C-alpha positions as CSV (number, residue, x, y, z in Angstrom):
1,M,29.9,-16.2,-10.1
2,L,29.9,-18.6,-7.2
3,S,26.8,-19.3,-5.2
4,L,26.1,-18.7,-1.6
5,E,26.4,-22.3,-0.9
6,E,29.6,-22.3,-2.6
7,S,30.8,-19.4,-1.2
8,L,29.3,-20.9,2.2
9,K,31.8,-23.9,1.7
10,I,34.5,-22.3,1.2
11,L,34.4,-20.2,4.6
12,K,33.9,-23.4,6.8
13,E,36.2,-25.3,4.8
14,T,39.4,-22.2,5.3
15,K,37.9,-22.0,9.1
16,A,36.5,-18.3,8.5
17,L,33.4,-19.3,10.5
18,L,33.8,-19.5,14.2
19,E,31.9,-20.3,16.8
20,G,32.0,-18.9,20.3
21,H,31.0,-15.6,22.0
22,F,32.8,-12.7,19.9
23,I,33.6,-8.7,20.6
24,L,33.2,-7.2,17.7
25,S,34.8,-4.3,16.5
26,S,31.8,-2.3,16.8
27,G,31.5,-3.1,20.4
28,L,28.3,-5.7,20.3
29,H,28.6,-9.1,21.1
30,S,28.2,-12.4,18.5
31,P,27.7,-16.2,18.6
32,Q,29.7,-16.6,15.4
33,Y,32.9,-14.3,14.0
34,V,33.9,-14.1,10.5
35,Q,36.9,-14.2,10.6
36,C,38.5,-13.3,6.4
37,A,41.9,-13.3,7.3
38,Q,41.8,-17.5,7.9
39,L,40.0,-17.0,3.9
40,L,42.5,-14.7,2.7
41,S,45.5,-17.1,4.0
42,K,44.4,-19.6,1.8
43,P,44.7,-17.8,-1.6
44,E,43.5,-20.8,-4.3
45,K,40.3,-20.5,-1.9
46,A,40.2,-17.0,-1.3
47,K,40.7,-16.1,-5.0
48,K,37.4,-18.0,-5.8
49,I,35.8,-15.6,-3.6
50,C,37.4,-12.4,-5.1
51,V,36.9,-13.2,-8.2
52,S,33.5,-13.7,-7.9
53,L,32.8,-10.9,-5.9
54,S,34.4,-8.9,-8.6
55,E,32.1,-9.9,-10.8
56,K,29.1,-8.8,-8.6
57,I,30.9,-5.9,-8.7
58,K,31.4,-5.3,-12.3
59,S,27.9,-5.6,-13.0
60,E,26.9,-3.3,-10.2
61,F,29.5,-0.3,-10.1
62,S,30.9,-0.1,-13.9
63,D,32.6,3.2,-13.5
64,F,35.1,4.1,-10.5
65,D,38.2,5.2,-10.4
66,L,39.9,4.4,-7.0
67,I,39.4,1.8,-4.3
68,L,39.3,2.5,-0.7
69,S,39.5,0.3,2.0
70,P,39.8,0.5,5.7
71,A,43.2,-0.6,7.2
72,M,43.1,-3.8,8.8
73,G,40.6,-6.4,7.6
74,G,40.0,-4.0,4.1
75,V,43.6,-3.9,2.7
76,I,43.7,-7.0,1.2
77,I,40.4,-7.7,0.1
78,G,40.8,-4.2,-1.5
79,Y,44.0,-5.3,-2.8
80,E,42.9,-8.2,-4.5
81,I,39.5,-6.7,-6.0
82,G,41.7,-3.9,-7.4
83,K,43.8,-6.3,-8.9
84,L,41.0,-7.9,-10.7
85,L,39.5,-5.0,-11.7
86,N,42.8,-2.8,-12.6
87,K,41.6,-0.1,-10.5
88,E,44.3,1.8,-8.4
89,T,43.3,0.8,-4.4
90,I,44.4,2.6,-1.2
91,F,43.8,2.2,2.4
92,S,43.1,4.6,5.1
93,E,44.4,4.2,8.8
94,R,43.4,5.1,12.5
95,V,45.7,7.9,13.7
96,N,44.7,8.7,17.2
97,E,41.4,7.0,16.7
98,E,40.5,8.4,12.9
99,F,41.2,7.2,9.7
100,S,43.1,9.1,7.9
101,L,45.0,8.7,4.3
102,R,49.0,8.1,5.1
103,R,52.1,6.7,2.9
104,G,51.3,9.6,0.5
105,F,48.0,8.0,-0.6
106,T,44.7,10.7,-1.8
107,I,41.7,11.0,-2.8
108,K,41.1,13.5,-6.1
109,E,38.3,16.2,-6.4
110,N,35.6,14.6,-8.3
111,Q,37.1,10.8,-8.2
112,K,35.0,8.2,-8.2
113,I,35.6,5.7,-5.4
114,L,34.5,2.5,-3.9
115,I,34.7,1.4,-0.8
116,I,35.4,-2.3,0.3
117,E,36.0,-3.8,3.3
118,D,36.0,-7.7,4.3
119,V,33.0,-7.5,6.7
120,I,30.1,-5.0,7.3
121,T,28.1,-5.2,10.8
122,T,27.3,-2.0,11.3
123,G,29.2,-0.4,8.7
124,K,31.5,2.1,11.1
125,S,34.5,1.3,9.0
126,S,32.8,2.0,5.6
127,I,30.9,5.6,7.1
128,E,34.5,6.8,8.8
129,C,35.4,6.2,4.4
130,S,33.2,7.8,3.8
131,K,34.2,11.2,5.5
132,L,37.4,10.7,4.4
133,V,35.7,10.8,0.5
134,K,33.9,13.5,1.4
135,K,36.6,15.6,3.2
136,N,38.5,15.4,0.4
137,K,35.7,16.2,-2.2
138,G,35.6,12.6,-4.0
139,L,32.4,10.7,-5.1
140,I,31.2,7.4,-3.6
141,V,29.9,5.2,-5.8
142,G,29.0,2.7,-3.8
143,Y,30.4,0.0,-1.0
144,A,31.3,-3.8,-1.8
145,C,32.4,-6.5,1.0
146,I,32.7,-10.4,1.0
147,I,30.4,-10.7,3.7
148,D,27.6,-8.3,4.9
149,R,26.1,-9.4,8.1
150,S,24.3,-6.3,8.8
151,N,20.8,-7.5,8.2
152,G,20.1,-4.0,7.2
153,K,20.7,-2.5,10.1
154,S,24.1,-0.7,8.5
155,L,24.4,2.8,9.5
156,I,25.2,2.4,5.3
157,K,21.8,3.6,3.6
158,D,23.5,3.0,0.0
159,K,23.6,-0.5,-1.4
160,I,25.8,-2.8,-0.8
161,I,27.3,-5.3,-2.9
162,S,28.5,-8.9,-0.9
163,Q,29.6,-12.3,-1.6
164,V,27.8,-13.6,1.4
165,A,25.2,-12.0,3.3
166,L,24.6,-14.0,6.4
167,N,22.2,-13.1,9.3
168,I,24.2,-14.3,12.5
169,P,23.0,-12.3,15.4
170,T,24.3,-9.8,17.7
171,Y,23.8,-7.9,21.1
172,T,24.9,-5.2,23.2
173,K,26.6,-6.0,26.5
174,D,23.6,-5.7,28.3
175,N,21.3,-7.7,26.3
176,L,22.9,-11.3,25.9
177,P,21.5,-14.2,26.2
178,Q,22.2,-16.7,28.6
179,N,23.9,-19.0,26.7
180,L,26.3,-16.4,25.7
181,S,27.2,-14.7,29.2
182,L,28.3,-18.1,30.0
183,I,31.3,-18.1,27.7
184,N,34.2,-15.9,28.5
185,P,34.6,-13.3,25.3
186,T,37.6,-12.9,22.7
187,K,38.0,-9.7,20.8
188,P,39.4,-10.6,17.5
189,G,38.5,-7.2,15.5
190,S,41.4,-5.0,14.8
191,R,39.8,-1.6,15.6
192,N,42.0,-1.2,18.6
193,L,45.2,-2.2,17.4
């Protein structure tokens, strides 16, 4: 497994960690943004992260049937982990602002599901996925991500397995530090695509 230092080195080499003023998909503001698309666009670097994360998942969640990821950010990481662990992988998509299963994807009753995404901040996308699992009478075995930046404040109350946990501050619009309020924000996430 990769160490934290090795993982951070890869994130920096791939320019996956950005500096500035960002509005996250959760609506919170942050001085840093982890753009996993940059990491995932470099297959050899991404493979190292995915192999390490898959080893962590194997040691924590040995028994599950299916990986469910939220579109857009979770699709590639879910697929890569599914390939490494030889698990079927599906994804949910927003339809009328709610996650739905489309494209013939299904969750069977009592099927054991691992929810995987690229970055967890508030956990909102993963929680929305968990509602789909429960609606279809599946069983959630846990959550995994490349980057956990929730600082223990996620809506997810179960264990989150991550390759890297980063303590990146977030702020509400009304509580921005002065240096951040002087920078025009960008909204790099995919929630409103």
